[in-house]
C-alpha positions in Angstrom: 190.8 55.3 238.3 190.1 52.5 236.1 188.6 54.7 233.4 192.1 56.6 233.5 193.9 53.2 233.1 191.7 52.1 230.1 192.5 55.5 228.4 196.2 55.4 228.9 196.5 52.0 227.6 194.8 52.8 224.6 196.4 56.0 223.8 199.8 54.0 224.0 198.9 51.3 221.5 199.3 53.9 218.6 198.0 50.9 215.9 196.1 52.5 213.3 194.1 51.2 210.4 197.4 52.2 207.9 199.5 50.1 210.1 196.8 47.2 210.1 196.9 47.7 206.3 200.9 47.7 206.1 200.8 44.3 208.3 198.4 42.7 205.6 200.6 43.8 202.8 203.7 42.3 204.7 202.4 38.8 205.1 199.8 38.9 201.9 200.8 35.7 199.3 201.9 36.3 195.9 199.5 34.8 193.6 200.6 34.4 189.7 198.3 33.0 186.6 199.1 29.4 186.5 199.0 28.8 190.2 197.0 26.2 191.5 195.6 27.0 194.9 193.1 26.1 197.8 190.0 28.2 197.9 186.9 28.4 199.9 183.7 29.2 198.4 181.7 31.7 200.3 179.0 33.6 198.0 177.3 32.2 194.8 176.3 34.2 192.0 173.8 33.9 189.4 176.6 33.3 186.8 179.6 32.5 189.0 181.1 32.4 192.8 183.6 34.4 195.0 186.3 32.1 196.5 188.2 32.8 199.4 192.0 31.9 198.4 193.6 33.7 201.1 193.9 36.9 199.0 193.2 40.6 200.3 189.8 40.7 197.8 187.9 38.0 197.1 188.4 36.0 193.9 186.0 35.6 191.1 185.4 31.7 189.2 182.7 32.6 185.9 180.1 29.5 185.6 182.3 28.9 182.1 184.8 28.0 184.2 183.2 26.0 186.3 183.9 22.4 184.3 185.0 20.9 181.4 181.6 20.0 180.8 178.3 22.4 180.3 177.2 23.8 183.6 173.7 25.9 183.8 173.7 26.6 187.5 176.6 27.3 189.8 175.3 25.1 192.4 175.5 21.9 190.0 179.6 22.5 191.0 180.1 24.2 193.8 178.4 24.7 197.4 178.7 27.4 199.9 181.7 26.6 202.4 183.3 23.9 200.0 187.1 24.3 199.9 188.8 22.7 196.9 191.5 23.2 194.2 191.4 26.2 191.8 193.7 27.5 188.9 194.2 31.0 188.5 193.2 32.1 185.1 194.0 35.9 185.1 196.1 38.7 186.9 194.3 41.1 189.1 191.6 43.4 187.9 191.3 47.1 188.5 189.9 45.8 191.9 192.7 43.7 192.8 190.2 40.5 191.9 191.8 37.4 190.4 189.8 35.0 188.0 190.0 31.3 189.0 189.2 28.2 187.2 188.4 24.7 187.6 188.2 23.5 183.9 191.6 24.2 183.5 192.7 21.9 186.0 190.2 19.3 184.4 191.7 19.7 181.2 195.1 19.5 182.3 194.3 16.2 184.0 192.4 15.1 181.0 195.4 15.4 178.8 197.8 13.5 181.0 195.2 10.9 180.9 195.0 10.6 177.6 198.6 10.8 177.1 199.0 7.4 179.4 195.8 5.6 177.4 198.3 6.3 173.8 201.4 5.2 176.1 199.2 2.0 176.6 198.2 1.5 173.1 194.9 1.3 174.8 191.3 0.9 172.5 188.9 3.6 174.0 185.0 3.5 173.2 183.2 7.1 172.6 180.0 8.2 171.1 179.8 10.7 168.0 178.1 13.7 168.8 178.6 15.4 165.6 180.0 15.1 162.3 181.5 17.4 159.7 182.9 17.6 155.9 186.5 15.9 157.4 185.1 13.8 159.7 183.2 13.0 163.3 183.7 14.5 166.5 183.7 12.6 170.0 184.6 13.0 173.6 187.6 11.3 175.0 188.1 12.3 179.0 186.2 15.4 178.5 188.5 16.3 175.4 186.7 17.0 171.8 188.6 14.5 169.8 188.6 14.3 166.3 188.1 11.2 163.8 189.4 11.6 160.5 186.8 10.5 157.4 189.1 8.3 156.2 189.7 6.5 159.6 185.8 5.6 160.1 185.5 2.3 158.8 181.6 1.7 158.2 179.4 1.8 155.0 176.7 4.5 156.9 176.8 7.7 155.8 178.6 10.3 158.2 175.4 11.8 159.2 173.9 9.0 160.5 177.0 8.2 162.7 175.8 10.4 165.8 175.1 9.0 168.8 177.1 5.8 167.5 179.6 4.6 169.7 182.8 3.3 168.1 186.0 1.9 169.1 188.9 3.8 168.8 192.7 4.4 168.7 194.9 7.3 169.4 196.5 8.8 166.3 197.5 11.9 167.9 197.6 13.4 171.3 199.6 16.8 171.1 198.4 19.3 173.9 201.0 21.6 172.8 198.9 22.1 169.5 195.5 21.2 170.7 194.8 18.2 169.0 193.7 15.3 169.6 193.1 12.7 166.5 191.6 9.1 166.8 191.2 5.9 164.6 187.9 4.0 164.0 189.9 2.0 161.1 193.0 1.0 163.3 190.9 -0.7 166.3 189.1 -2.3 164.0 192.3 -3.2 162.2 194.2 -4.3 165.5 190.9 -6.7 166.2 191.4 -8.3 162.8 194.9 -8.5 162.8 194.5 -11.0 165.6 192.8 -13.4 163.2 195.0 -12.5 160.0 198.7 -13.6 158.9 200.8 -12.8 156.1 200.6 -14.7 153.3 196.8 -15.8 154.1 194.9 -15.8 151.0 191.3 -14.1 151.9 188.2 -13.1 150.1 187.2 -9.4 149.9 185.0 -6.9 147.9 185.9 -4.1 146.3 184.8 -1.0 148.3 186.6 1.9 146.3 189.0 2.5 143.5 191.5 5.2 143.7 194.8 5.9 141.1 196.8 4.2 143.3 195.1 1.2 144.0 191.5 -0.6 145.2 190.6 -0.7 148.8 189.0 -3.9 149.3 186.6 -5.2 152.8 187.6 -8.3 154.2 185.5 -9.1 156.8 184.5 -5.4 158.1 188.4 -3.8 157.4 189.6 -2.3 154.5 192.7 -3.7 153.2 194.9 -1.8 150.3 195.7 -3.4 147.3 198.2 -0.9 145.5 198.3 -0.9 142.5 202.3 -1.6 141.7 200.9 -5.3 143.8 197.8 -5.8 140.9 200.1 -7.5 138.5 203.4 -8.3 137.0 202.3 -6.4 134.1 202.3 -2.5 133.8 198.4 -1.3 134.6 197.5 2.3 133.9 194.6 2.3 136.2 193.0 -0.2 138.6 190.0 0.6 136.5 191.4 -1.8 133.9 191.1 -4.8 136.2 188.5 -4.2 138.9 184.8 -2.9 139.5 183.6 -1.5 142.4 181.6 -4.2 144.4 183.7 -7.0 142.4 184.5 -9.8 144.7 188.3 -10.7 144.5 190.9 -12.9 146.5 193.9 -11.5 147.4 196.5 -12.2 149.6 197.7 -10.4 152.7 201.5 -9.2 152.5 201.8 -6.7 155.2 199.9 -6.1 158.6 200.9 -2.5 160.2 198.8 -2.3 163.4 200.4 1.0 164.2 199.1 2.8 161.2 195.8 0.6 160.9 197.0 -0.7 157.6 196.5 -4.1 155.9 198.0 -4.2 152.8 197.3 -6.7 149.8 198.5 -8.2 146.5 197.3 -10.2 143.9 200.4 -10.0 141.6 202.1 -12.6 144.4 199.6 -15.3 142.9 200.0 -14.8 139.3 201.7 -17.9 138.1 202.4 -15.9 134.7 203.7 -11.9 134.7 200.1 -10.5 133.5 197.4 -13.0 134.3 195.2 -10.4 136.6 195.2 -8.6 133.6 194.0 -11.4 131.1 192.4 -13.5 132.9 191.5 -12.5 137.3 189.8 -16.2 137.6 192.4 -18.0 136.6 194.5 -16.5 139.4 191.8 -16.7 141.8 191.4 -20.4 141.2 195.1 -21.1 141.9 195.4 -18.3 144.8 195.6 -20.7 147.6 198.7 -23.1 145.6 200.6 -20.3 144.8 200.1 -18.6 148.5 201.8 -22.1 149.9 204.5 -21.4 147.4 205.1 -17.9 148.6 205.1 -18.9 152.3 207.3 -21.7 151.9 209.9 -19.3 150.2 209.2 -16.4 152.8 209.8 -19.0 155.3 213.0 -20.4 153.8 214.3 -17.0 152.9 212.2 -13.9 154.7 215.1 -11.6 154.1 214.9 -12.3 150.1 211.4 -12.5 149.8 210.5 -9.2 152.0 207.9 -7.4 149.9 208.5 -3.1 150.0 204.9 -2.2 150.8 204.2 0.7 148.5 203.9 4.0 150.6 200.2 6.0 150.3 200.6 9.4 150.7 198.8 10.6 154.0 196.0 12.7 153.9 195.7 16.2 155.2 192.9 17.2 157.2 192.0 20.2 159.5 191.8 19.0 162.9 189.2 21.2 165.5 191.1 22.3 168.9 190.7 19.8 171.6 190.4 22.3 174.0 188.1 25.6 173.6 188.5 28.7 175.1 185.1 30.2 176.4 185.1 33.9 176.0 184.3 35.3 179.5 181.2 38.1 178.6 182.5 41.3 180.9 178.3 41.4 182.5 179.8 38.0 183.7 182.6 39.2 185.9 181.8 40.3 189.4 181.8 43.9 190.2 182.1 43.1 194.3 185.6 43.5 195.3 184.1 42.9 199.4 187.0 41.7 201.2 187.5 38.5 202.6 186.2 38.4 206.3 188.6 36.7 208.4 
């Protein structure tokens, strides 16, 4: 009697495997690339891990996508039964498996952090890990930053800078273009600017001569003495007045902290037009006297005494990507399509 009752009950249910599958489909979540979802690690593979995110098929995270930093073993980042956030990197493959990433989440947060640091005009410190023809490479919040050669203020050859820590300012933070550009020069100039004033006479050394002017080292930072600010008399080339390693007296006529530029002048120190061409030492001997007169006039009529600062052509440089996309070898992608056990 009891057996017949059990049989009847089982017969009347009529709930097949197809019905169960349809029910799963009905309540299955829709996942799309770009979504951030919670997932639990339930199987660690040699080159990746299987993650339960609530889909019918286990999602997979390859080892290349486990961190913004290099990972040699999945266990360095993930542990079995650990629950955390994952970024859906790629849509389902032929087996219905999604590809996940932690690396993308870390990059998103890194960009957010460097944007905040730029907005605060913060100075950051970082080790140079490599150099190339255009400059040097550093890591900022895990992103690869580029320092153009013209923004490295040191007398060391670039090749000897690897492993050296530098203070840096942000020049460009552009997530859309994948560019992170920094300046060592601007960080040093900003620090130096706190001790400098427009109208001040400083002693420097000529470190470089270009067709448009001379670069003067003043206490470890570089200022530009533009050719138009050397003398009231026309000069064909700065080489007519200066040689590299010459010691000079110059007056500061502009401090641009945003661009990390110090603009200099000897023209404003001339008692007579052309003195710098005829007798630079005469100009240097009267530099403080002429600078004092300049400051008096500047304070009396600042609008009249405003000195136009000659524009210098911006350097063009090739910036390496801040975020590199790793190629995921096909053999790394898990072939397992085992279903998540509820």
